[in-house]
Phi, psi and omega in degrees: 000319177269150181300134178288137179240143178277348179285336181174164180261002181284344175283336184267055185240132177275114180263010178292120181077010183231043189299121178074001181283342174200160177292137174242027185100171187285159184284130173209170188286327177292312175308318181298318183292319182290327172291324176299313180298322180296316183295318183297316179296319175298315179291335174298309179300326183294310182297321189291333175289341183271340189274091190260332189273317187284148179298141184246148174280174184287343177275329175294315177301328172298319182286330179298311178304320178299334184244003181301319178301329187279345181246000187289340185265005177303140182297138178291130177089007183260047173077055184281075183285135183271130183257124182271338183251152170303137184261131171230162181293332179299316181291319181298329182257322188266342192230057160102354176282323176248326175194168182287140178256152169230098185071228180269003181235167180275143180283344176254086181223120178217135177268165182249128176240126173235138180230126175050046176293114174230135192234129187240137173237170181259123184284128182226110185261339187214142177229127182256136179283137180284148175273167180299311178306314180298323184293313185291322180282334183286334178305315177263007178229256184305317178298328175285322183290317181296327173288323177285321180298337177296326181261343179238088181309325187293340171282356180290144175283144181265357182277196176095154182277123185252152163217154181282123177270334172224129192242101169054064168273141180221134178172183187212140166235112189278169173299136180090359179256144174244135181237133178261131185251117181244152179164153177293154185302139180084005179277350180113009182298306175302322176296316182292321180293322175300324174300312178297323182281003173074016178266087188252007182294334186269356186256150173292325172196148176234120187246158181097184186241140171229122183228153186236088179072025183092001175269122180294162187292332180288319173299322174298323186288324186279319185247334179228053181294323184284358188266354176235121192238139168246114178266110180283171187289320184280146176266102183245116180223173170274116181304316190285353176271131178283173178303318177301313183291330173294319171288324180297314181296309176315306181290332179296326183272355180236014182227118184294162187297326176301332187254016181301335174300342182276344186300311176296328181289322178297317188293314180293318183299314186294323182286326177288325183292326179260009173067034180238028184296327185289345182260018189307309181258030176262141175299137178295319169078178175198204187292339181250336181249131183291135174201215180298162175295170175296319172299320182289323182292320177296326179293321174297320178295320181299306177302322179300323181289319176296332183285346172290346174068025188287154177274319177242129183224127177252128180244123185253107179043051182292350180267005185290134177088004178261147175280173189296326178290311175303319180300316181297319177294324177296317176298315177301324179300312190290325175301316177294310178299320177301317175298304188288316190265351180062037173281158175256118191236122175242133181230137168243129182224146174257126183062056174289127177294161183290338177289328177291319180290330177295332180288339187276156177273311185233163176219133181241115183253132184237133178222109179058042179073016176239141179283113183253350170197139173208130184167194179296137190292328187280349179255354192292315187299310192283342177297313184289328182293316178297331180287339182121001179279154179251136186253111179298148184292331183260002184271136175297160186291318181296323180286329174293318178291324173293323185290342186297329185268356187256102188301334184275345186243333186288157179225153183243150176288148182303123179093355181249012181300325186268335188273337184291129176299138185244308178293160177303319181300311182298315180292324175297323182284322180299321175295315178297342181267348187269174181283351185275335170301314183297319183296327177296314181297318181298319176298315184294311179300321183290318188285318173297320174301320175294322169297319182288324176298322175276356179069030176057041184296323174305304187300318180290319173299323182293312178298324181287325178290329177294313183300322180289332174284355183263155176288152192296333183277357182271120185305151180306317187268004181281141177279354183270160181263324177250168187281175186287331180289314180295328175296314183295319181302313182298316184296316178299316176297321176288328178288338175283321176300314180302310182306308177286336174290338179233072183300324179303309178294326180299304183295330176299312183295320182298317180296314181298324174293315182294322184291313178300324174300319181292316183292322183282325179298325183285349180284338174272355183284134182076356185288145181289150177270003175262193188285351177287340179266003181295313184301308178301321175295326178292351175278345186295311180294329171299318178295320176301311176299318183295326180268005177079008172073038184273006178237000000 
């Protein structure tokens, strides 16, 4: 399927339906374009099978017959939308499937600017179990105060020992750029991504300014919450839902009523993009329910996040559980989506390969909550070498940058052992005195000048595109895409899927209810109707409480 190259045979590999199953050569722009064209052809055939009313040409009829078997088993009632126009991947990506388009770029494009970002957490080294008197007194005192202060932030206590999880970060990630966040576990990578994604509930305080194309964080939280997404490291799904149902539910809550015909097309496209079409009707599963494999479940999480159609996406170690080839293809997919959809992408990865690192525009290195480098990804390695660190020949750039903050793994160039900064504070100071810190400041000034010069046109187009993507019955300031009734409908349908997906539990509950009903009913058999049967009848409620009220 790929063009044959005399330089090697790795390019001559058919990757159709085998996303991430084996390495197909190093990442390069030409390979990414070939994969893009292959996906375009596959989705073109998929859409043509759904176009039932429009007249088809002879070539279209042949393509429809060729792909008819792949769509014959789709669930009835799952949005068998009729497509009036011929489908191309350009339409799939550029004309309303993931976002509103304006020419060759997305109308939903906003960069992220963060200035003096500091995140504080409350240190808790011990937790004590309450005694009964303490619990009783706490009900009318501290516990009640905590409950009220949860809804009234002004009443929250400012006391307690705090420590900085992220200390004074400043930078910018423009739309269409990818930033790789590196650091040892516990250094603050996840905290930084959560702060950028505006998930601040778990922190004691978040100081500094974070704006999205000029939109302040508080306005984003109130009106555009779904446009900034954080994909956590753990895969949390409903185990009894299959892959198709998982995607359908996610799309039902992010697609207005007028565009519901697009839901099955997007779901099919996501499954083909990530090579999980064969798991369409397989349970997602978990540690207790048998389902897809761990790598496939991770791909489900990635595709479900893309189905949210967010503009700014933060990926927290999304390659965990994936092999090197799968992780590389995942990064390529993010690169393509970032370029075509003008998304702002921030990724934190552990042990990222060189191929993944080459796809990034910027890199941010964190050590104990301090920024020790931020700048172009291609210059990061040389920056630390110039500081005095030794970069082993066979060590990937990402591992080398992470090892800089590890006292047990980093190495120094001969003669630089004493002069090289070692502590997080020294590395932070060295970075702020370097030209890269000045470059970051200039990049922020340039981006903000662009916003002022254009009158924040991107932010206005973003707000207009988000509003046009909502159902008519949704309030203008609501962060939701569909109405409350549509959300209830989607949840009811999901609950029905969960019930029929776990028939063992369903029949067990039904048997328990019937058995308890018969047992309780037998207690009344032969009982006297006068006061002598009062005591035995009074035991029935106790049986109800003991059995958990299942009847």
